[in-house]
Structure formats: C-alpha cells, structure tokens
C-alpha positions as CSV (number, residue, x, y, z in Angstrom):
1,M,79.7,18.1,165.9
2,K,82.1,15.9,164.6
3,Y,80.1,15.6,161.2
4,F,79.8,19.6,161.1
5,T,83.6,20.1,161.6
6,M,84.1,17.5,158.8
7,G,81.6,19.2,156.6
8,C,83.2,22.9,156.9
9,A,86.7,21.1,156.2
10,S,85.4,19.6,153.3
11,N,83.8,23.0,151.9
12,I,87.2,24.7,152.9
13,S,89.0,22.1,150.8
14,I,86.6,22.5,147.8
15,I,86.9,26.5,148.0
16,V,91.0,26.3,148.2
17,L,90.7,23.9,145.3
18,L,88.7,26.3,143.0
19,I,90.8,29.1,143.8
20,S,93.8,27.0,143.0
21,L,92.4,26.1,139.8
22,V,91.1,29.6,138.7
23,T,94.5,30.9,139.7
24,A,96.4,28.2,137.7
25,Y,94.2,29.0,134.7
26,F,95.0,32.7,134.9
27,V,98.8,32.0,135.1
28,Y,98.5,29.3,132.2
29,E,96.8,32.0,129.9
30,Y,99.1,34.7,131.1
31,L,102.1,32.6,130.0
32,S,100.5,31.2,126.9
33,P,99.3,34.0,124.7
34,P,96.8,32.7,121.8
35,P,98.1,32.3,118.5
36,V,96.2,34.5,115.8
37,P,93.3,32.5,115.1
38,K,92.5,30.7,111.8
39,V,89.2,32.2,110.5
40,E,88.4,31.9,106.8
41,L,85.8,33.3,104.4
42,N,83.2,30.5,104.0
43,Y,80.1,30.4,102.2
44,W,77.1,31.7,104.1
45,G,74.4,31.6,101.4
46,P,71.4,29.4,100.6
47,G,72.1,26.1,99.1
48,K,75.1,24.6,97.8
49,E,78.2,26.9,97.5
50,K,78.4,28.7,94.3
51,P,80.6,31.6,93.0
52,D,79.8,35.1,94.0
53,D,78.6,37.7,91.8
54,K,80.8,40.2,92.1
55,T,79.0,43.1,90.4
56,I,78.4,46.0,92.4
57,K,74.9,47.2,92.0
58,P,73.1,50.4,92.6
59,Y,70.5,50.4,95.6
60,K,67.7,52.4,96.5
61,I,65.6,52.2,99.7
62,K,61.9,51.5,98.7
63,F,59.1,49.3,100.1
64,P,55.8,48.6,98.7
65,E,52.8,50.3,99.8
66,S,51.4,47.0,101.0
67,D,54.0,46.8,103.9
68,L,53.4,50.6,105.0
69,E,49.4,49.6,105.1
70,D,50.1,46.4,107.1
71,L,52.1,48.4,109.4
72,R,49.4,50.9,109.9
73,K,46.7,48.4,110.6
74,R,49.1,46.6,113.1
75,I,49.8,49.9,115.1
76,S,46.1,50.8,115.1
77,N,45.2,47.4,116.6
78,T,47.8,47.6,119.3
79,R,45.9,47.0,122.8
80,T,45.7,49.8,125.2
81,L,48.9,49.7,127.1
82,T,47.9,50.4,131.0
83,P,50.7,49.4,133.4
84,P,49.9,48.9,137.2
85,I,52.9,50.7,138.3
86,V,54.6,53.9,136.6
87,D,58.4,54.5,137.8
88,G,59.9,55.9,134.9
89,F,61.8,53.2,133.2
90,N,62.9,51.4,136.2
91,Y,60.6,48.7,135.3
92,G,61.5,48.7,131.7
93,F,59.8,50.9,129.2
94,N,57.1,53.0,130.4
95,T,53.9,52.4,128.5
96,V,52.4,55.5,129.6
97,Y,55.0,57.4,127.4
98,L,55.1,54.5,124.9
99,N,51.2,55.5,124.1
100,K,52.3,59.0,123.2
101,F,55.2,57.9,121.2
102,V,53.1,55.8,119.0
103,E,50.6,58.6,118.6
104,F,53.4,60.4,117.0
105,W,54.5,57.6,114.9
106,K,50.9,57.3,113.7
107,N,50.1,60.9,113.1
108,K,53.4,62.9,112.6
109,Y,56.1,60.5,111.3
110,N,56.1,60.6,107.1
111,W,57.8,57.4,105.9
112,T,57.8,58.7,102.2
113,E,59.8,62.0,103.2
114,R,62.2,59.7,105.5
115,E,62.6,57.4,102.5
116,T,63.7,60.2,100.3
117,Y,66.2,61.4,103.2
118,L,67.6,58.1,103.7
119,N,68.6,57.6,100.0
120,K,70.7,60.8,99.8
121,Y,73.8,58.9,100.2
122,P,75.2,56.5,97.2
123,Q,74.3,52.9,98.1
124,F,75.1,49.6,96.8
125,T,74.9,45.8,97.2
126,T,77.3,43.2,96.1
127,E,77.4,39.3,96.6
128,I,80.2,38.2,99.1
129,A,80.4,34.7,100.6
130,G,77.2,34.1,99.2
131,L,75.3,37.0,100.9
132,D,74.1,40.2,99.4
133,I,75.6,43.0,101.4
134,H,74.4,46.5,101.5
135,F,76.7,49.5,101.9
136,I,76.8,53.4,101.7
137,H,79.7,54.7,99.7
138,A,80.0,58.2,100.1
139,K,83.1,60.4,98.6
140,P,84.2,63.8,99.1
141,D,83.9,66.5,96.3
142,K,86.8,66.2,93.8
143,S,86.7,70.1,93.5
144,L,87.5,70.5,97.3
145,L,90.6,68.1,97.5
146,K,93.1,70.5,96.4
147,G,96.0,67.9,96.7
148,R,94.7,66.2,99.8
149,K,95.0,62.4,100.5
150,V,91.7,60.5,100.5
151,L,91.7,58.0,103.0
152,P,89.2,54.8,102.8
153,L,87.2,54.3,106.1
154,L,85.5,51.5,106.8
155,M,82.5,52.3,109.4
156,I,80.8,49.6,111.2
157,H,77.5,50.0,113.0
158,G,76.1,47.8,115.9
159,W,72.8,46.6,117.5
160,P,70.0,47.9,117.7
161,G,71.4,50.5,115.3
162,S,72.0,50.6,111.6
163,V,73.8,52.7,108.9
164,V,71.1,55.4,109.7
165,E,73.4,56.2,112.6
166,F,75.9,57.8,110.4
167,Y,73.9,59.9,108.4
168,K,74.9,63.0,110.2
169,I,78.7,62.2,110.8
170,I,79.5,61.1,107.1
171,P,79.6,64.8,105.9
172,M,81.8,65.6,108.9
173,L,84.2,63.2,107.7
174,T,83.9,63.7,103.7
175,T,84.3,67.2,103.9
176,P,87.8,68.4,104.2
177,R,89.2,70.5,107.1
178,P,91.9,73.1,106.6
179,D,94.3,72.0,109.1
180,A,94.6,68.5,107.5
181,D,96.0,67.3,104.1
182,F,93.6,64.4,104.1
183,V,90.0,63.7,104.0
184,F,87.9,60.5,104.3
185,E,86.0,58.3,101.9
186,V,83.4,56.4,103.8
187,I,82.2,53.2,103.3
188,A,79.5,52.0,105.8
189,P,78.2,48.4,105.3
190,S,74.8,46.9,106.8
191,L,75.9,43.8,108.8
192,P,74.6,40.6,107.8
193,G,71.5,39.8,108.8
194,Y,71.0,43.6,109.6
195,A,68.4,45.9,107.4
196,F,69.2,45.5,103.8
197,S,72.1,43.0,104.0
198,E,71.1,39.2,103.5
199,A,71.3,37.1,106.7
200,A,73.3,33.9,106.7
201,S,71.5,30.7,105.6
202,K,73.5,28.4,108.1
203,P,74.7,28.6,111.8
204,G,78.0,30.1,112.9
205,L,78.4,33.2,111.3
206,H,80.3,35.2,114.1
207,H,82.1,38.7,114.1
208,G,85.4,37.3,112.8
209,H,83.7,35.9,109.6
210,I,81.9,39.1,109.1
211,G,85.3,41.2,109.4
212,L,86.5,39.0,106.7
213,I,83.4,39.8,104.5
214,F,84.1,43.4,104.9
215,N,87.7,42.9,104.2
216,E,86.4,41.3,101.1
217,L,84.4,44.3,100.4
218,M,87.2,46.8,100.5
219,D,89.2,44.8,98.5
220,R,86.4,44.4,95.8
221,L,86.3,48.4,95.8
222,G,89.8,48.6,95.4
223,F,91.2,49.3,99.0
224,K,94.2,47.0,99.7
225,Q,94.6,49.0,102.7
226,Y,92.2,51.1,104.7
227,Y,91.0,52.7,108.2
228,V,88.2,51.2,110.5
229,Q,86.0,52.8,112.9
230,G,83.2,51.2,114.8
231,G,81.2,51.0,118.2
232,D,79.3,48.3,119.5
233,W,79.5,45.2,117.2
234,G,81.3,47.5,115.1
235,S,84.0,47.6,117.6
236,I,84.2,44.0,118.0
237,I,84.3,43.4,114.3
238,G,86.7,46.1,113.6
239,R,88.9,44.4,116.4
240,A,88.5,40.9,114.7
241,I,89.4,42.4,111.4
242,S,92.6,44.1,112.9
243,I,93.4,40.7,114.6
244,L,93.0,38.7,111.4
245,R,94.3,41.1,108.9
246,P,97.0,43.5,110.3
247,D,98.3,43.7,106.7
248,R,95.2,45.4,105.7
249,V,94.1,47.7,108.5
250,L,96.1,50.9,108.7
251,G,94.5,52.2,112.0
252,Y,91.5,51.4,113.8
253,H,89.2,53.8,116.0
254,S,86.5,53.0,118.5
255,N,84.0,54.5,120.8
256,S,83.7,51.2,122.6
257,C,87.0,49.7,123.0
258,A,87.7,46.6,124.8
259,A,90.7,44.4,125.7
260,E,89.7,40.4,126.0
261,T,93.4,39.1,126.6
262,P,93.6,37.1,129.9
263,K,95.6,39.7,131.8
264,A,93.3,42.6,130.8
265,K,90.4,40.6,132.0
266,L,92.1,40.0,135.5
267,Y,92.8,43.8,135.5
268,M,89.5,44.8,134.7
269,L,88.0,42.7,137.4
270,L,90.4,44.5,139.8
271,F,89.2,47.8,138.2
272,Y,85.9,47.4,139.2
273,F,86.3,46.4,142.8
274,F,89.5,48.6,143.4
275,P,89.0,51.6,141.0
276,K,91.9,53.7,143.2
277,L,94.3,51.4,141.7
278,F,93.7,53.1,138.2
279,I,91.2,55.9,138.4
280,E,91.9,59.4,139.6
281,E,90.0,60.3,142.6
282,S,87.3,62.5,140.9
283,L,86.1,59.7,138.6
284,Q,86.1,56.8,141.0
285,E,82.7,57.0,142.4
286,K,81.3,56.8,138.7
287,Y,83.3,53.6,137.8
288,V,82.2,52.0,141.1
289,S,78.7,51.8,139.9
290,Q,79.8,50.6,136.3
291,F,79.7,46.6,137.4
292,P,76.1,46.9,138.8
293,D,74.8,48.9,136.1
294,M,76.4,46.4,133.5
295,L,74.4,43.7,135.3
296,H,71.2,45.7,135.4
297,E,71.3,46.3,131.8
298,S,72.5,43.0,130.5
299,G,69.4,40.7,130.3
300,Y,69.0,41.4,126.8
301,F,72.3,40.2,126.1
302,H,71.7,36.7,128.0
303,L,68.4,36.2,126.1
304,Q,69.9,37.1,122.7
305,A,72.8,34.8,123.4
306,T,70.9,32.0,124.0
307,K,67.5,32.1,122.5
308,P,67.0,35.0,120.3
309,D,64.3,33.3,117.9
310,T,62.1,33.0,120.8
311,I,61.8,37.0,121.3
312,G,62.2,37.7,117.8
313,V,58.9,35.9,117.2
314,A,57.1,38.8,119.5
315,L,59.2,41.6,118.0
316,T,58.6,40.4,114.3
317,D,54.7,40.3,114.9
318,S,54.1,43.8,116.8
319,P,55.6,46.7,115.6
320,V,54.8,48.4,118.8
321,G,56.9,45.6,120.7
322,L,59.6,46.2,118.4
323,A,59.7,49.8,119.1
324,A,59.8,49.5,123.0
325,Y,62.6,46.9,122.6
326,I,64.7,48.9,120.8
327,L,63.7,52.3,122.1
328,E,64.5,51.2,125.8
329,K,68.3,50.7,124.8
330,F,68.5,54.3,123.3
331,S,66.9,55.5,126.6
332,T,69.2,53.8,129.2
333,W,72.5,53.7,127.0
334,T,72.4,57.3,126.2
335,D,72.3,58.2,129.9
336,R,71.6,55.9,132.6
337,E,70.1,58.4,135.0
338,W,67.1,58.4,132.2
339,R,65.8,55.4,134.0
340,S,63.9,57.5,136.5
341,L,62.4,60.0,133.9
342,Q,58.7,59.2,132.6
343,D,59.8,59.6,129.2
344,G,63.2,57.7,129.6
345,G,64.9,60.9,128.2
346,L,63.7,60.1,124.8
347,E,61.9,63.3,124.3
348,N,65.8,64.8,124.3
349,L,66.5,62.8,121.3
350,D,65.2,63.2,117.6
351,K,62.0,60.9,117.6
352,V,62.2,60.9,113.7
353,E,65.7,59.5,113.6
354,L,64.7,56.9,116.2
355,L,61.7,56.0,114.1
356,D,64.0,55.6,110.9
357,N,65.7,53.1,112.5
358,I,62.9,51.3,113.8
359,M,61.1,51.3,110.5
360,I,64.2,49.9,108.9
361,Y,64.2,47.0,111.2
362,W,60.4,46.5,110.8
363,L,60.0,46.8,106.9
364,T,63.5,44.5,106.2
365,N,62.1,41.9,108.9
366,S,65.7,41.7,110.3
367,I,65.1,41.9,114.2
368,T,65.5,38.4,114.5
369,T,68.6,37.6,112.3
370,S,70.3,40.7,113.8
371,M,70.2,39.2,117.3
372,R,71.6,35.8,116.4
373,L,74.9,37.4,116.2
374,Y,75.0,37.5,119.9
375,K,74.7,33.6,120.2
376,E,77.4,33.2,117.3
377,Y,79.8,35.5,119.5
378,F,79.9,32.4,121.9
379,A,80.4,29.8,119.3
380,D,82.6,27.1,120.1
381,D,84.9,27.6,117.4
382,I,85.6,31.3,118.2
383,I,86.8,30.1,122.0
384,K,89.0,27.4,120.3
385,H,90.3,29.7,118.0
386,G,91.1,32.4,120.6
387,L,89.6,35.4,118.9
388,F,88.6,36.6,122.1
389,Q,91.9,36.9,123.4
390,G,93.8,38.3,120.6
391,I,96.4,41.4,120.7
392,T,95.5,44.2,118.5
393,T,98.9,45.5,117.0
394,V,97.6,48.1,114.6
395,P,97.4,51.8,115.6
396,T,94.4,52.2,117.7
397,G,92.4,55.3,119.2
398,C,89.7,55.1,121.7
399,I,87.1,57.3,123.0
400,F,84.7,56.9,125.8
401,F,81.4,59.0,126.2
402,K,80.3,59.4,129.7
403,H,77.3,57.0,129.7
404,E,79.0,54.2,127.7
405,I,77.9,50.8,129.0
406,A,81.5,49.7,129.8
407,I,84.6,51.8,130.0
408,S,87.9,50.7,130.2
409,P,90.9,52.5,131.7
410,R,93.7,53.0,129.5
411,Q,96.0,50.7,131.6
412,V,93.7,48.0,130.9
413,L,93.4,48.5,127.2
414,E,97.3,48.7,126.8
415,L,97.1,45.0,127.6
416,G,95.0,44.4,124.5
417,Y,96.4,46.9,122.2
418,S,99.9,47.1,121.8
419,N,99.8,50.3,119.9
420,L,97.4,52.5,121.6
421,I,98.0,56.0,120.5
422,S,95.0,58.0,121.6
423,Y,92.6,57.4,124.5
424,N,90.1,60.0,125.5
425,L,87.3,60.2,128.1
426,Q,84.2,62.6,127.3
427,T,82.0,64.3,130.1
428,K,78.9,63.6,128.1
429,G,77.0,61.5,125.7
430,G,76.4,57.7,125.5
431,H,76.6,54.5,123.6
432,F,75.3,55.9,120.3
433,A,78.1,58.6,120.0
434,A,77.7,59.2,115.9
435,L,73.9,59.8,116.3
436,E,73.9,61.8,119.4
437,L,77.2,63.8,119.3
438,P,78.9,63.4,115.7
439,E,80.8,66.6,116.0
440,I,82.9,65.1,119.0
441,L,83.3,61.7,117.6
442,S,84.3,63.0,114.2
443,A,86.8,65.2,115.7
444,D,88.3,62.5,117.6
445,I,88.6,60.4,114.5
446,W,90.4,63.3,112.7
447,N,92.7,63.7,115.7
448,F,93.5,60.2,115.7
449,L,94.6,60.0,112.0
450,K,96.5,63.1,112.6
451,L,98.5,61.5,115.2
452,L,98.9,58.3,113.2
453,M,100.3,60.5,110.5
454,K,102.8,62.2,112.7
455,Q,103.8,58.6,114.1
456,K,104.4,57.5,110.7
C-alpha cells in the first residue's frame, strides 16, 4: 500500500510538472512574439549555383504519344479490384466504384481534346533560384477596360491540386464588372515540384522559400506590388509572402485561413472543446465534430510529412493507385458526408476535370516531389525562424466553405491577422472552392478588393 501511495504521488507530481511546463511555455510565447523570420532566396537547382536565365519563355502542354501509350498499358494491366468489404468510402476509396471510374478513364476521356483545353490560357516558364517555374498569365481584354485599373493577382494552388483548379475562375476575375472600377490580371504559377515546375535538387525548400520565388516571379513580370489569393498550400505560401514581404503584398485573400500565433493556437484548442465561447448556437454542433474529423482525415499528412518518397514509389508506378489516392481527397474534402456514399460523391463532380488533374500529375511524374513539401513544412529552420508564428499585417480577407477541413472562427484569426477586413462562412462547398464553386469564390475576392479600396 505504501508503494502504491508513493507511486500515485510520483505520477501526480509528474503531471503537475508537465502542466506547469506547458503553461510556462504558452506564457513565454505569448509574452515573446517572434520577430519576422529571415528567409533568403537561395539556389535550389542542380549542381553548383549559377545565374538564372531570366528569359520568360512561352510554354505549351504537350506530351509524346509514347507516354500516353505507356499509361494505357498500365491501366489495362491493373489487377481486378475486389474488396472484401464495401462500405462507401469509410475504409478509403471504394474500389468497386474505382473500377467504374477507370472504365470511364479508358473509354471516354480524351486527352487530345483536354490538352487543347489546357492550353487555352497563355503559359510561360522562367528560371528562378535555379528552377524552371511554370505559370499561367491571363490578362483582361484591353478593349473592355474603359479606364479601369488592372490589379495583379497572384493565385496559388495546393495539393493534390494544380493550376487546373483555376481554369473556370480565371475569366470571372479577368472580365470587368459594371460595379467595379478595377479588374484582375491573374498570374497562377505551378508550385516547385508540382506539374510543370521543376523540383528542388536539394532538401529544405519550404513554403517560405516558395513565397520568395513567387515574389521574384512577380518582380520579373514588372509588379512591384500585388495581391495574393490561395487555398491549401496556396494559403500557407500566401501568408508566408505576406509576412516576409509586407511591402510587396497589398492584400491577401484565402479560402483556408489559419492563425499560428501561440495565443491563436491556445484559443483554437479551446474552440474545439468549448465552441460555445466562440460560435452561435446554430453552428455549434458542426464545429464540435471538426476536431475528430481532422484526425480522421489527417493520416495522409503524417505519411507525407515523414516518408513521402515511400508512398511515392507506389503512386509513381500505378496510375490507378495514383487516381485512387488523389480522388479520395476530392471526395472527403469536398463533403465529409460523402464518405457514406458508394461513389464517394464523385459522381457529383466533373470526372473530366478530375482526370485532367490526375493526368498532369501522372504525365509530369511529380506526385513524389509534390508530397515532399509536407516534410519541408516541418524543417528545423522554419521552427527556428518562427515562420509558423508570424503575424500577418497586410489587409486580409478570409472565406470558409461549409465542408472545409479546418475552419477558424473570426476571434481566432484576428490573433494572427492584425488587419482582417472580411470574414465569410458559406453554407455549402468544400476544400476545392475554385474548382467547385468559382462563382462564390470569385465574388468574395471582388468584394474583398472593394472593401480594401474603401479602406484606402
């Protein structure tokens, strides 16, 4: 009994010590806001550092017939997929439905037609930090300007997406509106290691470095100041640019805003378990489920943040495996309730558009290099520099769609964005807003800029 009592006392002491240390950490961090991190535009290309070729070269999407023939053979040789349990998407991708999707891919999807479609916007490449960076550059029709200001808008995609996500929203931003005295000029780059942009030849390329690469791209195009929009990685990279170069970013808009300051993280923890402190009663039930939903959907994140190259071997070798891995995200991240459906809700989306994205990952052989960004996100130098914890001072607009993976209340975001001028919650939609609901997302971007102009 004596030893039992001593053991309990010892355990209690350890728990008290841990609580004290955690409390001290939060107090220290709260009282010691991090300085603006020092991230430099380094050389990420192959071999020894050399000057960039700053030429801006036209680019066309075109792959040889041999690549397409190899793809057809691999799809045809896929093993028959017969799962022992069929329960919607609750165990992951329902392979009974995947068989049907693959049949559509083989018999109805026409890459030749889609290649023409994907070349509809002007595209270019230029070398920055030793890497060939691909980007779309879509300008408004000069004959429609009628004295309107043209605002440069840097649009940044995420994973497992690509610039294909922006094909429907671009004309909604580059076409003048009668109620606005401005219009957008859209620059949409492919992230390094994604699709048509070259991957880093050295470890360590994180979102802060990518932000500086894109800042250099805007400078090379003649834009000393510009606006930024992004979701997923685009949101994280856009916030990094805004923190590192607030002199260049005139405004930042995102459909997946997140605040990473110590106080914001503490408030977010309280928000998950005590939503009544932040959220009106009609929305509380939805937010109570957000934390367990995030745990349910975050297995990929841990895998890609630790050993991306291992899963990359399988996805690089099997086009059907790649399709299942990517499409599962388009299912559950668009609507969590679709997990119970036999088709994962994918029949509600445009299968041709989904395949465009898969084809780009496959034909450019970029799935492994795209996933490495998750590992670089936790690099030691980011933590040391405090890029996680920086405060965004530039004017910011945030919109969240109903089924977004993580939604932060305004009270939390205001702890990480000192100039949050717009905040909107939508009653529908999910993570891939530019692809699924471009009308709503574009309208929010326009309204954010109107508010910003009034503020000025």
